[in-house]
C-alpha positions, -999 to +999 in steps of 0.1 A: +311-064-205+275-055-197+255-040-225+229-012-220+200-037-222+213-058-193+219-027-172+183-015-178+170-049-168+192-050-137+179-016-126+143-027-131+149-059-112+166-040-083+138-014-082+111-042-082+128-060-054+132-029-033+095-021-039+084-056-028+105-055+003+092-020+012+056-030+007+061-062+028+076-042+057+048-016+055+021-043+054+037-061+084+039-028+103+002-020+097-011-055+105+008-056+138-014-028+152-044-039+172-073-016+164-098-010+192-129+010+184-152+021+213-184+041+211-215+043+189-217+051+152-247+060+131-253+065+094-282+083+077-292+096+044-299+133+038-331+130+017-330+167+007-297+162-012-311+133-032-338+154-048 
């Protein structure tokens, strides 16, 4: 017979394993994309907003 404490631990373990697998699949999907950036970019500071 499984008591309540063991059921709670089992649910936490299953949730943690599902979360780890989901994060792993998401990370693998994101890193498989080749990012290509073309063009120019500039950055500047608006001095009037700093005063």
